[in-house]
C-alpha positions in Angstrom: 7.4 20.2 -0.7 6.7 16.6 -1.5 9.3 14.3 -3.3 8.9 13.9 -7.1 7.2 10.6 -7.0 4.0 9.3 -8.4 1.1 8.4 -6.1 1.6 4.8 -7.0 5.3 5.0 -6.1 4.6 6.6 -2.8 1.9 4.0 -2.0 4.3 1.2 -2.9 7.0 2.7 -0.7 4.6 2.8 2.2 3.5 -0.8 1.6 7.2 -1.9 1.4 7.8 0.0 4.7 5.2 -2.2 6.4 2.5 0.5 6.7 -1.1 -0.7 7.1 -4.0 0.5 5.0 -5.1 3.0 7.6 -1.7 4.7 7.7 -1.4 4.7 3.9 -4.9 6.3 3.6 -4.0 8.9 6.2 -0.8 9.7 4.4 -2.4 10.0 1.0 -5.1 12.2 2.3 -2.6 14.5 4.0 -0.4 14.5 0.9 -3.4 15.5 -1.3 -4.2 18.3 1.2 -0.5 19.4 0.9 -0.1 18.8 4.6 3.6 17.9 4.7 3.8 18.2 8.5 1.1 15.6 9.0 2.9 13.3 6.5 6.1 13.7 8.4 4.4 12.9 11.7 2.9 9.8 10.2 6.3 8.6 8.9 8.0 9.4 12.2 5.4 7.4 14.1 5.9 4.4 11.8 9.7 4.8 12.1 9.4 4.7 15.9 7.2 1.6 15.7 9.8 -0.1 13.6 12.6 0.8 15.9 10.6 -0.6 18.8 10.2 -3.9 16.9 13.9 -4.0 16.2 14.7 -3.4 19.9 12.4 -6.1 21.0 13.9 -8.5 18.5 17.4 -7.5 19.7 16.3 -8.3 23.3 15.0 -11.7 22.3 18.3 -12.3 20.5 20.3 -11.4 23.5 18.2 -13.9 25.6 19.0 -16.7 23.1 22.6 -15.7 22.9 22.9 -15.9 26.7 21.4 -19.3 26.8 23.7 -20.5 24.0 26.6 -19.1 25.9 25.6 -20.8 29.1 25.1 -24.1 27.3 28.5 -24.0 25.6 30.2 -22.9 28.9 28.7 -25.9 30.7 30.0 -28.3 28.1 33.6 -27.4 28.9 
């Protein structure tokens, strides 16, 4: 069962989630075919990609924080 949203609302939600045109088209095609499982797989794949981006950004932040810490430590 799909959520009670219009096609435009779903498309905008996917855009807001950073989905590219290819993913959006695949999702809309699967939705029109009533293939809920495929839609879920597409959303899970995008979610995993976003988490990977977050983890990579966290690693970069940790590197910067370590350098900031070392710099402050050397000033005392």
